[in-house]
C-alpha angles and dihedrals in degrees: 000000000000110000098184096092088049093048091047090051093049089049092051090047093051092047091050091050093049090051093052090049092050092047099248109169092000120149092218125127117297125224108245098166092113088056100043100041092201095310117127109256131182115222117233138020096258095046090047094053091047089053094047091051093047093047094038089229132130118255132232107208109202106195104197147128132231090246098051110115096187089052090054090046093051091047094046095050100037107032091051095050104103097226094046091044091053090047092052093055085073089063137065100241114214133189113214107192103217091199091058107025100047092149091053092045089052093048089053090051097249113162094163142355140313097033121163126189125181113209134184119243085264092054099257115147111251101171139340140205124192114196134355119338130190119227088259090058098035101048095058089050092053089048092050091049094049092047090051091047093051093046092046100252 
């Protein structure tokens, strides 16, 4: 009797069980702390636009993934900078998970991560950043978006 197929089956079963216990492929909640840096964020494009309309505030759409190192770097450097952090309180901040919301990411023009789009409460594009940006690059972008939102475009 050949036991190799049985051993392969047992190994596969053990690996599958380990993956389930470790959360591989689970649809559970993701840890976005490195991306939000303590700022309040809404999860998802549709929920974000609903919140922006309800609060009559512009939105900052942060198209990202949990695994994006440059996204975490952008968030860490920019969202912790006091002036930027204060400016962002005037926006509904939204995480758009590029791994899950590919249609929303495409609608926002994301071809990579990070990708940030500032939208009016009505969904009109105010400003956009593709790729990593330092504080010196990001802060003027946030200011420009807020100025356009306040002036109506």
